[in-house]
TORPA-4810 file (N, C-alpha, C, O; in nm, 3 decimals):
<nodes>
NODE_1_-1.356_4.731_-0.696_-1.459_4.749_-0.607_-1.574_4.798_-0.598_-1.586_4.894_-0.675_M
NODE_2_-1.679_4.772_-0.530_-1.845_4.801_-0.563_-1.899_4.869_-0.471_-1.874_4.851_-0.351_F
NODE_3_-1.994_4.969_-0.521_-2.052_5.107_-0.493_-2.175_5.056_-0.359_-2.213_5.139_-0.276_E
NODE_4_-2.231_4.895_-0.359_-2.281_4.889_-0.261_-2.316_4.725_-0.227_-2.291_4.637_-0.310_K
NODE_5_-2.368_4.699_-0.112_-2.292_4.551_-0.011_-2.442_4.588_0.057_-2.494_4.689_0.105_L
NODE_6_-2.485_4.432_0.031_-2.621_4.384_0.125_-2.516_4.325_0.249_-2.405_4.276_0.224_V
NODE_7_-2.569_4.338_0.375_-2.561_4.245_0.476_-2.655_4.127_0.467_-2.778_4.121_0.468_I
NODE_8_-2.581_4.052_0.459_-2.693_3.934_0.459_-2.722_3.854_0.642_-2.654_3.761_0.685_A
NODE_9_-2.808_3.906_0.700_-2.838_3.923_0.864_-2.938_4.065_0.875_-2.919_4.171_0.816_S
NODE_10_-3.013_4.042_0.938_-3.158_4.118_1.059_-3.184_4.182_1.204_-3.280_4.235_1.258_N
NODE_11_-2.982_4.135_1.261_-2.931_4.113_1.382_-2.890_4.286_1.395_-2.790_4.320_1.331_N
NODE_12_-2.961_4.390_1.472_-2.953_4.511_1.446_-2.820_4.543_1.472_-2.774_4.645_1.420_S
NODE_13_-2.717_4.443_1.577_-2.622_4.415_1.649_-2.502_4.486_1.557_-2.441_4.593_1.546_G
NODE_14_-2.510_4.310_1.480_-2.439_4.281_1.350_-2.420_4.397_1.295_-2.322_4.462_1.332_K
NODE_15_-2.524_4.462_1.177_-2.567_4.590_1.139_-2.484_4.697_1.136_-2.434_4.754_1.039_L
NODE_16_-2.474_4.721_1.268_-2.453_4.781_1.333_-2.241_4.852_1.353_-2.178_4.957_1.340_R
NODE_17_-2.219_4.710_1.389_-2.114_4.689_1.377_-2.000_4.671_1.250_-1.886_4.715_1.256_E
NODE_18_-2.051_4.603_1.147_-2.037_4.631_1.001_-2.039_4.747_0.955_-1.938_4.801_0.908_I
NODE_19_-2.170_4.812_0.961_-2.166_4.964_0.916_-2.067_5.061_0.977_-2.027_5.145_0.897_S
NODE_20_-2.022_5.068_1.093_-1.944_5.188_1.151_-1.809_5.083_1.087_-1.753_5.127_0.987_E
NODE_21_-1.769_4.972_1.132_-1.572_4.901_1.016_-1.622_4.964_0.884_-1.532_5.012_0.814_I
NODE_22_-1.699_4.969_0.854_-1.717_4.998_0.640_-1.729_5.081_0.671_-1.803_5.053_0.765_L
NODE_23_-1.714_5.225_0.676_-1.804_5.332_0.678_-1.686_5.438_0.595_-1.731_5.527_0.523_A
NODE_24_-1.512_5.417_0.614_-1.407_5.481_0.504_-1.419_5.458_0.444_-1.373_5.543_0.368_P
NODE_25_-1.495_5.320_0.345_-1.469_5.311_0.196_-1.543_5.328_0.151_-1.567_5.289_0.037_L
NODE_26_-1.624_5.404_0.233_-1.728_5.526_0.090_-1.852_5.370_0.020_-1.912_5.390_-0.086_G
NODE_27_-1.869_5.259_0.079_-1.989_5.169_0.017_-2.123_5.153_0.080_-2.132_5.114_0.197_I
NODE_28_-2.245_5.187_-0.005_-2.307_5.175_0.011_-2.354_5.025_0.127_-2.346_4.910_0.084_E
NODE_29_-2.382_5.045_0.213_-2.407_4.946_0.365_-2.571_4.861_0.332_-2.642_4.940_0.395_V
NODE_30_-2.643_4.785_0.291_-2.730_4.784_0.312_-2.807_4.631_0.396_-2.785_4.511_0.382_L
NODE_31_-2.852_4.668_0.436_-2.993_4.528_0.481_-3.047_4.447_0.451_-3.161_4.494_0.447_P
NODE_32_-3.055_4.325_0.417_-3.107_4.247_0.372_-3.246_4.247_0.369_-3.297_4.201_0.267_Q
NODE_33_-3.335_4.297_0.477_-3.494_4.335_0.513_-3.480_4.483_0.428_-3.596_4.475_0.387_S
NODE_34_-3.431_4.613_0.367_-3.486_4.640_0.226_-3.459_4.539_0.130_-3.407_4.568_0.022_D
NODE_35_-3.478_4.469_0.149_-3.469_4.381_-0.048_-3.555_4.296_-0.033_-3.581_4.210_-0.117_F
NODE_36_-3.646_4.319_0.145_-3.779_4.218_0.184_-3.722_4.041_0.147_-3.802_3.966_0.091_R
NODE_37_-3.617_4.003_0.175_-3.602_3.913_0.169_-3.539_3.831_0.301_-3.461_3.890_0.376_I
NODE_38_-3.575_3.696_0.326_-3.626_3.623_0.468_-3.509_3.549_0.459_-3.469_3.490_0.359_V
NODE_39_-3.429_3.556_0.619_-3.333_3.453_0.641_-3.242_3.364_0.562_-3.200_3.469_0.515_E
NODE_40_-3.170_3.268_0.500_-3.137_3.233_0.502_-3.137_3.092_0.582_-3.135_3.109_0.704_A
NODE_41_-3.139_3.002_0.554_-3.115_2.869_0.622_-3.006_2.871_0.708_-2.934_2.963_0.671_E
NODE_42_-2.978_2.838_0.765_-2.831_2.772_0.825_-2.845_2.629_0.920_-2.880_2.596_1.033_E
NODE_43_-2.801_2.575_0.808_-2.858_2.394_0.819_-2.687_2.330_0.881_-2.676_2.217_0.928_P
NODE_44_-2.616_2.388_0.874_-2.503_2.325_0.902_-2.376_2.347_1.044_-2.383_2.446_1.117_Y
NODE_45_-2.314_2.284_1.054_-2.280_2.250_1.212_-2.143_2.348_1.216_-2.066_2.337_1.311_S
NODE_46_-2.123_2.424_1.132_-1.989_2.542_1.087_-1.962_2.645_1.072_-2.056_2.618_0.997_T
NODE_47_-1.927_2.756_1.061_-1.911_2.892_1.064_-1.938_2.870_0.950_-2.054_2.838_0.924_F
NODE_48_-1.849_2.879_0.853_-1.752_2.912_0.737_-1.853_2.805_0.632_-1.804_2.771_0.524_V
NODE_49_-1.927_2.780_0.652_-2.105_2.674_0.559_-2.215_2.767_0.556_-2.287_2.807_0.465_E
NODE_50_-2.204_2.805_0.743_-2.322_2.845_0.747_-2.281_3.009_0.697_-2.351_3.032_0.598_N
NODE_51_-2.232_3.078_0.715_-2.176_3.245_0.601_-2.176_3.183_0.474_-2.278_3.212_0.413_A
NODE_52_-2.089_3.097_0.399_-2.096_3.071_0.221_-2.275_3.100_0.261_-2.319_3.213_0.285_L
NODE_53_-2.348_2.992_0.262_-2.495_2.945_0.262_-2.543_3.124_0.251_-2.575_3.191_0.153_A
NODE_54_-2.531_3.156_0.377_-2.594_3.306_0.413_-2.576_3.423_0.321_-2.673_3.497_0.304_K
NODE_55_-2.468_3.448_0.262_-2.396_3.559_0.145_-2.452_3.516_-0.010_-2.482_3.605_-0.089_A
NODE_56_-2.458_3.422_-0.034_-2.499_3.340_-0.172_-2.648_3.355_-0.166_-2.704_3.383_-0.273_R
NODE_57_-2.741_3.338_-0.031_-2.837_3.380_-0.038_-2.884_3.482_-0.067_-2.978_3.465_-0.144_H
NODE_58_-2.855_3.637_-0.030_-2.856_3.729_0.012_-2.794_3.752_-0.148_-2.882_3.804_-0.215_A
NODE_59_-2.649_3.724_-0.240_-2.646_3.783_-0.318_-2.731_3.737_-0.477_-2.737_3.825_-0.562_A
NODE_60_-2.779_3.630_-0.501_-2.825_3.594_-0.549_-2.982_3.688_-0.516_-3.038_3.772_-0.586_R
NODE_61_-3.005_3.654_-0.436_-3.165_3.756_-0.458_-3.212_3.872_-0.482_-3.317_3.914_-0.532_L
NODE_62_-3.115_3.920_-0.437_-3.097_4.067_-0.426_-3.025_4.166_-0.555_-3.054_4.280_-0.592_T
NODE_63_-2.868_4.024_-0.626_-2.810_4.123_-0.739_-2.698_4.223_-0.641_-2.645_4.325_-0.686_G
NODE_64_-2.685_4.195_-0.567_-2.579_4.274_-0.498_-2.451_4.198_-0.482_-2.402_4.093_-0.523_V
NODE_65_-2.431_4.259_-0.434_-2.245_4.150_-0.369_-2.331_4.165_-0.201_-2.408_4.250_-0.157_A
NODE_66_-2.291_4.078_-0.162_-2.301_4.025_-0.049_-2.213_3.998_0.061_-2.121_3.916_0.049_A
NODE_67_-2.237_4.071_0.183_-2.150_4.038_0.277_-2.208_3.933_0.383_-2.328_3.909_0.368_L
NODE_68_-2.142_3.865_0.488_-2.320_3.750_0.572_-2.096_3.714_0.678_-1.975_3.719_0.658_A
NODE_69_-2.206_3.685_0.781_-2.087_3.706_0.933_-2.231_3.567_0.998_-2.354_3.570_1.007_D
NODE_70_-2.097_3.437_1.037_-2.154_3.378_1.090_-2.076_3.399_1.208_-1.954_3.409_1.195_D
NODE_71_-2.120_3.404_1.304_-2.028_3.414_1.435_-2.135_3.375_1.665_-2.227_3.426_1.729_S
NODE_72_-2.024_3.254_1.685_-2.130_3.270_1.823_-1.985_3.242_1.896_-1.879_3.282_1.848_G
NODE_73_-1.997_3.161_2.030_-1.965_3.198_2.114_-1.900_3.057_2.138_-1.994_2.980_2.118_I
NODE_74_-1.782_2.978_2.171_-1.748_2.830_2.195_-1.682_2.838_2.381_-1.579_2.881_2.432_C
NODE_75_-1.806_2.771_2.432_-1.749_2.786_2.628_-1.635_2.644_2.570_-1.662_2.559_2.485_V
NODE_76_-1.509_2.659_2.648_-1.476_2.512_2.652_-1.561_2.405_2.702_-1.649_2.347_2.639_D
NODE_77_-1.529_2.387_2.814_-1.641_2.328_2.910_-1.769_2.289_2.838_-1.847_2.216_2.900_A
NODE_78_-1.798_2.325_2.728_-1.911_2.279_2.643_-1.865_2.180_2.549_-1.939_2.132_2.462_L
NODE_79_-1.756_2.154_2.563_-1.700_2.101_2.378_-1.678_2.196_2.350_-1.561_2.228_2.373_G
NODE_80_-1.757_2.288_2.293_-1.732_2.412_2.205_-1.895_2.461_2.192_-1.933_2.528_2.096_G
NODE_81_-1.962_2.427_2.273_-2.101_2.503_2.271_-2.103_2.609_2.381_-2.052_2.604_2.493_A
NODE_82_-2.203_2.745_2.301_-2.300_2.713_2.194_-2.288_2.692_2.059_-2.384_2.643_2.001_P
NODE_83_-2.127_2.738_1.959_-2.131_2.734_1.836_-2.232_2.803_1.722_-2.291_2.911_1.719_G
NODE_84_-2.224_2.695_1.632_-2.339_2.749_1.566_-2.474_2.808_1.537_-2.538_2.864_1.447_V
NODE_85_-2.490_2.737_1.754_-2.617_2.747_1.770_-2.607_2.865_1.864_-2.717_2.871_1.918_Q
NODE_86_-2.527_2.964_1.911_-2.550_3.085_2.002_-2.674_3.135_1.977_-2.746_3.135_2.077_S
NODE_87_-2.730_3.182_1.863_-2.800_3.254_1.877_-2.931_3.206_1.943_-3.007_3.293_1.987_A
NODE_88_-2.967_3.066_1.954_-3.079_3.006_1.928_-3.062_2.912_2.101_-3.147_2.874_2.182_R
NODE_89_-2.968_2.907_2.099_-2.959_2.849_2.257_-2.988_2.765_2.325_-2.960_2.645_2.334_F
NODE_90_-3.082_2.873_2.402_-3.228_2.814_2.438_-3.340_2.879_2.357_-3.388_2.992_2.368_A
NODE_91_-3.380_2.746_2.245_-3.463_2.785_2.198_-3.525_2.866_2.098_-3.435_2.941_2.060_G
NODE_92_-3.639_2.893_2.030_-3.714_3.020_1.997_-3.783_3.030_2.102_-3.791_2.965_2.207_E
NODE_93_-3.849_3.150_2.046_-3.787_3.258_1.930_-3.683_3.313_2.055_-3.688_3.322_2.178_P
NODE_94_-3.550_3.354_1.906_-3.378_3.366_2.009_-3.437_3.538_2.080_-3.502_3.632_2.033_K
NODE_95_-3.348_3.500_2.265_-3.349_3.560_2.292_-3.202_3.557_2.384_-3.159_3.449_2.425_S
NODE_96_-3.144_3.665_2.405_-3.046_3.677_2.425_-2.982_3.633_2.595_-2.885_3.578_2.648_D
NODE_97_-3.112_3.703_2.631_-3.139_3.689_2.823_-3.139_3.562_2.795_-3.033_3.500_2.793_Q
NODE_98_-3.268_3.495_2.766_-3.251_3.393_2.765_-3.077_3.231_2.774_-3.042_3.134_2.841_R
NODE_99_-3.042_3.296_2.678_-2.950_3.243_2.604_-2.827_3.256_2.729_-2.754_3.165_2.769_N
NODE_100_-2.830_3.388_2.772_-2.739_3.392_2.891_-2.792_3.338_3.000_-2.698_3.272_3.044_N
NODE_101_-2.911_3.317_3.095_-2.939_3.245_3.190_-2.937_3.107_3.118_-2.946_3.018_3.203_E
NODE_102_-2.930_3.064_3.006_-2.872_2.938_3.021_-2.720_2.876_3.041_-2.668_2.790_3.112_R
NODE_103_-2.677_2.970_2.934_-2.525_2.954_2.962_-2.461_2.894_3.098_-2.395_2.790_3.108_L
NODE_104_-2.515_3.028_3.250_-2.483_3.061_3.338_-2.495_2.885_3.344_-2.411_2.803_3.308_L
NODE_105_-2.635_2.862_3.403_-2.688_2.716_3.417_-2.611_2.605_3.375_-2.573_2.512_3.446_Q
NODE_106_-2.592_2.622_3.254_-2.520_2.469_3.216_-2.321_2.495_3.318_-2.252_2.415_3.382_L
NODE_107_-2.305_2.620_3.287_-2.153_2.669_3.388_-2.146_2.678_3.559_-2.037_2.706_3.608_L
NODE_108_-2.277_2.653_3.661_-2.248_2.701_3.767_-2.179_2.676_3.839_-2.128_2.751_3.923_H
NODE_109_-2.153_2.501_3.811_-2.035_2.459_3.874_-1.887_2.433_3.831_-1.803_2.365_3.890_H
NODE_110_-1.878_2.491_3.730_-1.779_2.475_3.581_-1.678_2.602_3.690_-1.716_2.701_3.753_E
NODE_111_-1.560_2.549_3.677_-1.435_2.639_3.767_-1.404_2.661_3.618_-1.458_2.768_3.591_T
NODE_112_-1.344_2.612_3.508_-1.277_2.617_3.343_-1.423_2.707_3.304_-1.537_2.661_3.300_D
NODE_113_-1.380_2.848_3.276_-1.509_2.940_3.216_-1.446_3.013_3.113_-1.515_3.092_3.048_R
NODE_114_-1.274_2.992_3.076_-1.251_2.980_2.917_-1.338_2.989_2.788_-1.427_2.906_2.774_K
NODE_115_-1.328_3.032_2.747_-1.451_3.104_2.609_-1.390_3.200_2.480_-1.353_3.318_2.486_A
NODE_116_-1.392_3.139_2.402_-1.412_3.248_2.286_-1.460_3.259_2.178_-1.470_3.164_2.100_H
NODE_117_-1.520_3.435_2.141_-1.635_3.488_2.022_-1.546_3.415_1.909_-1.428_3.443_1.931_Y
NODE_118_-1.570_3.293_1.744_-1.553_3.273_1.642_-1.658_3.379_1.552_-1.777_3.406_1.566_C
NODE_119_-1.561_3.420_1.463_-1.684_3.510_1.302_-1.625_3.389_1.210_-1.552_3.290_1.216_C
NODE_120_-1.687_3.443_1.142_-1.644_3.364_0.960_-1.690_3.500_0.938_-1.756_3.572_1.013_V
NODE_121_-1.628_3.531_0.786_-1.697_3.635_0.690_-1.667_3.607_0.576_-1.552_3.597_0.533_M
NODE_122_-1.770_3.592_0.516_-1.756_3.572_0.365_-1.842_3.668_0.291_-1.956_3.709_0.315_V
NODE_123_-1.757_3.695_0.192_-1.792_3.836_0.069_-1.845_3.759_-0.109_-1.776_3.723_-0.204_L
NODE_124_-1.969_3.760_-0.091_-1.972_3.737_-0.269_-1.993_3.822_-0.320_-2.066_3.912_-0.279_M
NODE_125_-1.912_3.818_-0.468_-1.936_3.949_-0.555_-1.997_3.983_-0.601_-2.014_4.100_-0.635_R
NODE_126_-2.069_3.872_-0.625_-2.202_3.798_-0.687_-2.293_3.665_-0.665_-2.243_3.594_-0.577_H
NODE_127_-2.387_3.623_-0.709_-2.422_3.516_-0.668_-2.384_3.386_-0.709_-2.436_3.281_-0.670_G
NODE_128_-2.295_3.398_-0.786_-2.171_3.265_-0.827_-2.080_3.274_-0.884_-2.038_3.245_-0.996_E
NODE_129_-2.027_3.347_-0.741_-1.880_3.355_-0.746_-1.784_3.241_-0.656_-1.764_3.203_-0.541_D
NODE_130_-1.743_3.216_-0.796_-1.619_3.123_-0.785_-1.567_3.088_-0.649_-1.572_2.979_-0.592_P
NODE_131_-1.492_3.258_-0.587_-1.341_3.266_-0.527_-1.457_3.419_-0.456_-1.443_3.540_-0.476_Q
NODE_132_-1.567_3.343_-0.369_-1.532_3.428_-0.240_-1.491_3.446_-0.135_-1.478_3.362_-0.046_P
NODE_133_-1.455_3.604_-0.131_-1.338_3.608_-0.010_-1.424_3.552_0.156_-1.539_3.536_0.196_L
NODE_134_-1.291_3.539_0.208_-1.330_3.495_0.338_-1.244_3.479_0.419_-1.145_3.420_0.376_I
NODE_135_-1.241_3.514_0.538_-1.202_3.605_0.663_-1.205_3.515_0.801_-1.327_3.519_0.817_A
NODE_136_-1.170_3.457_0.885_-1.227_3.381_1.023_-1.157_3.454_1.148_-1.092_3.550_1.106_Q
NODE_137_-1.151_3.443_1.260_-1.139_3.532_1.305_-1.174_3.514_1.455_-1.291_3.541_1.486_A
NODE_138_-1.068_3.463_1.578_-1.111_3.474_1.731_-1.094_3.597_1.840_-1.012_3.688_1.843_E
NODE_139_-1.219_3.560_1.939_-1.142_3.723_2.096_-1.159_3.617_2.196_-1.266_3.558_2.215_W
NODE_140_-1.057_3.595_2.255_-1.065_3.471_2.359_-1.069_3.541_2.481_-1.022_3.654_2.493_Q
NODE_141_-1.146_3.450_2.609_-1.223_3.529_2.654_-1.246_3.467_2.796_-1.161_3.378_2.804_G
NODE_142_-1.314_3.471_2.902_-1.362_3.451_2.970_-1.510_3.423_2.981_-1.563_3.498_2.900_E
NODE_143_-1.606_3.347_3.044_-1.732_3.359_3.116_-1.783_3.363_3.264_-1.833_3.276_3.336_I
NODE_144_-1.744_3.541_3.290_-1.888_3.557_3.472_-1.950_3.518_3.522_-2.025_3.430_3.479_L
NODE_145_-1.950_3.554_3.617_-2.082_3.408_3.708_-2.216_3.555_3.642_-2.316_3.530_3.575_R
NODE_146_-2.190_3.637_3.669_-2.247_3.785_3.642_-2.236_3.936_3.565_-2.155_4.028_3.553_V
NODE_147_-2.357_3.905_3.528_-2.308_4.005_3.434_-2.333_4.142_3.429_-2.430_4.196_3.483_A
NODE_148_-2.211_4.223_3.340_-2.189_4.331_3.356_-2.214_4.445_3.183_-2.226_4.404_3.068_R
NODE_149_-2.213_4.585_3.233_-2.283_4.645_3.080_-2.380_4.637_3.040_-2.462_4.551_3.073_G
NODE_150_-2.400_4.749_2.934_-2.526_4.794_2.926_-2.533_4.799_2.811_-2.645_4.804_2.761_N
NODE_151_-2.397_4.801_2.712_-2.421_4.764_2.580_-2.370_4.599_2.531_-2.389_4.498_2.599_D
NODE_152_-2.285_4.605_2.359_-2.320_4.472_2.314_-2.476_4.380_2.293_-2.596_4.404_2.277_G
NODE_153_-2.415_4.303_2.300_-2.566_4.260_2.168_-2.476_4.048_2.282_-2.375_4.013_2.342_F
NODE_154_-2.632_3.976_2.231_-2.570_3.831_2.262_-2.514_3.809_2.398_-2.562_3.853_2.502_G
NODE_155_-2.408_3.737_2.387_-2.333_3.693_2.540_-2.243_3.826_2.588_-2.160_3.822_2.679_Y
NODE_156_-2.279_3.950_2.508_-2.178_4.005_2.553_-2.163_4.100_2.718_-2.073_4.176_2.754_D
NODE_157_-2.269_4.065_2.778_-2.239_4.109_2.945_-2.190_4.003_2.987_-2.111_4.026_3.079_P
NODE_158_-2.202_3.877_2.958_-2.063_3.764_2.998_-1.921_3.752_2.986_-1.836_3.688_3.047_L
NODE_159_-1.920_3.811_2.917_-1.814_3.747_2.837_-1.698_3.867_2.836_-1.698_3.970_2.768_F
NODE_160_-1.593_3.820_2.939_-1.475_3.914_2.984_-1.382_3.928_2.843_-1.389_3.852_2.747_L
NODE_161_-1.295_4.042_2.857_-1.188_4.044_2.791_-1.088_4.084_2.893_-1.104_4.168_2.982_D
NODE_162_-0.970_4.004_2.866_-0.895_3.975_2.979_-0.763_4.063_3.001_-0.667_4.052_3.076_P
NODE_163_-0.793_4.133_2.925_-0.718_4.244_2.854_-0.715_4.418_2.901_-0.626_4.492_2.942_E
NODE_164_-0.848_4.433_2.874_-0.892_4.492_2.930_-0.995_4.522_3.039_-1.039_4.631_3.076_S
NODE_165_-1.031_4.368_3.091_-1.047_4.390_3.197_-1.217_4.377_3.223_-1.276_4.334_3.322_G
NODE_166_-1.280_4.438_3.075_-1.426_4.474_3.030_-1.502_4.436_2.974_-1.495_4.475_2.858_K
NODE_167_-1.571_4.382_2.991_-1.699_4.275_2.912_-1.736_4.324_2.757_-1.754_4.440_2.723_T
NODE_168_-1.740_4.221_2.683_-1.804_4.283_2.619_-1.918_4.412_2.579_-1.922_4.476_2.474_G
NODE_169_-2.024_4.428_2.726_-2.070_4.488_2.720_-2.124_4.633_2.776_-2.230_4.697_2.776_A
NODE_170_-1.967_4.649_2.833_-1.848_4.765_2.902_-1.781_4.845_2.811_-1.737_4.953_2.849_E
NODE_171_-1.761_4.793_2.647_-1.690_4.835_2.572_-1.755_4.918_2.558_-1.871_4.938_2.593_L
NODE_172_-1.610_5.038_2.442_-1.744_5.091_2.323_-1.681_5.084_2.227_-1.559_5.079_2.209_T
NODE_173_-1.820_5.080_2.120_-1.849_5.042_1.958_-1.670_5.070_1.926_-1.648_4.962_1.871_P
NODE_174_-1.584_5.116_1.926_-1.463_5.186_1.929_-1.348_5.058_1.933_-1.278_5.001_1.850_V
NODE_175_-1.379_5.048_2.115_-1.291_4.970_2.171_-1.293_4.848_2.079_-1.211_4.785_2.012_E
NODE_176_-1.458_4.840_2.113_-1.514_4.682_2.048_-1.519_4.663_1.915_-1.520_4.544_1.883_K
NODE_177_-1.522_4.742_1.822_-1.481_4.726_1.700_-1.335_4.674_1.690_-1.295_4.580_1.622_N
NODE_178_-1.270_4.749_1.767_-1.063_4.708_1.736_-1.011_4.585_1.798_-0.895_4.550_1.775_R
NODE_179_-1.098_4.508_1.886_-1.033_4.342_1.944_-1.198_4.270_1.936_-1.202_4.199_2.036_I
NODE_180_-1.305_4.260_1.880_-1.348_4.171_1.875_-1.353_4.125_1.746_-1.327_4.206_1.657_S
NODE_181_-1.393_3.956_1.704_-1.417_3.857_1.661_-1.442_3.912_1.515_-1.396_3.848_1.421_H
NODE_182_-1.506_4.016_1.496_-1.576_4.086_1.440_-1.548_4.177_1.355_-1.591_4.188_1.240_R
NODE_183_-1.455_4.261_1.428_-1.436_4.370_1.370_-1.269_4.308_1.344_-1.207_4.331_1.240_G
NODE_184_-1.241_4.266_1.403_-1.081_4.163_1.300_-1.083_4.124_1.166_-1.043_4.172_1.060_K
NODE_185_-1.160_3.992_1.212_-1.300_3.876_1.066_-1.296_4.009_0.976_-1.243_3.990_0.866_A
NODE_186_-1.345_4.148_1.002_-1.395_4.274_0.861_-1.249_4.337_0.815_-1.235_4.408_0.715_L
NODE_187_-1.141_4.298_0.910_-1.018_4.408_0.917_-0.943_4.310_0.837_-0.864_4.354_0.754_G
NODE_188_-0.958_4.181_0.850_-0.893_4.148_0.726_-0.952_4.138_0.571_-0.896_4.155_0.463_A
NODE_189_-1.105_4.098_0.610_-1.146_4.133_0.471_-1.171_4.215_0.462_-1.294_4.222_0.453_L
NODE_190_-1.099_4.356_0.454_-1.096_4.477_0.342_-0.998_4.475_0.355_-0.944_4.568_0.295_V
NODE_191_-0.878_4.367_0.447_-0.727_4.396_0.372_-0.759_4.319_0.251_-0.681_4.354_0.162_N
NODE_192_-0.819_4.253_0.220_-0.881_4.134_0.130_-0.881_4.215_-0.021_-0.829_4.210_-0.132_M
NODE_193_-0.960_4.279_0.044_-1.097_4.359_-0.100_-0.965_4.491_-0.141_-0.949_4.521_-0.259_L
NODE_194_-0.880_4.558_-0.029_-0.786_4.670_-0.116_-0.685_4.599_-0.224_-0.651_4.650_-0.330_K
NODE_195_-0.639_4.457_-0.171_-0.545_4.393_-0.228_-0.573_4.333_-0.412_-0.487_4.306_-0.496_A
NODE_196_-0.717_4.329_-0.421_-0.743_4.266_-0.464_-0.798_4.321_-0.594_-0.844_4.245_-0.679_S
</nodes>
């Protein structure tokens, strides 16, 4: 096990969720911004390729074990879009509000509102790690017509979890970390770490 782990993200919501889940392990979690490195390019069409690129980039530039998450929402009626383009769905600069507005606009006349969040977590022990740990998880739900809730980030105000009847933005951080795509993927990764 290692004492420090750099998170290959500048997304404050992701950093908060990952830090909360990893806190019991006693690992010092550091954002890549502490090392003054810029985010890696994400040119790939799959979550796993982008997560690998981000983890490798952070591990090489910091000399510290790195954890990267590539995640997004996949909407059935849109053929899986926005997918890996979730953060930039409405273009640059990134904007959760504009992304949500675009999603609602595209689904305006759509009755099939099924969607899922996908998360791929990659942990590289060092920049040339030939066997990175990779975990993937999904969170099934549907897209509402009107946003609900004030917490969360991204598409959370529109994403309804059918089991709880709450949106991602209505769940407490503890509830969300237990059932979300990111929480499940990180839990699987922690189990891999403990077993290695």
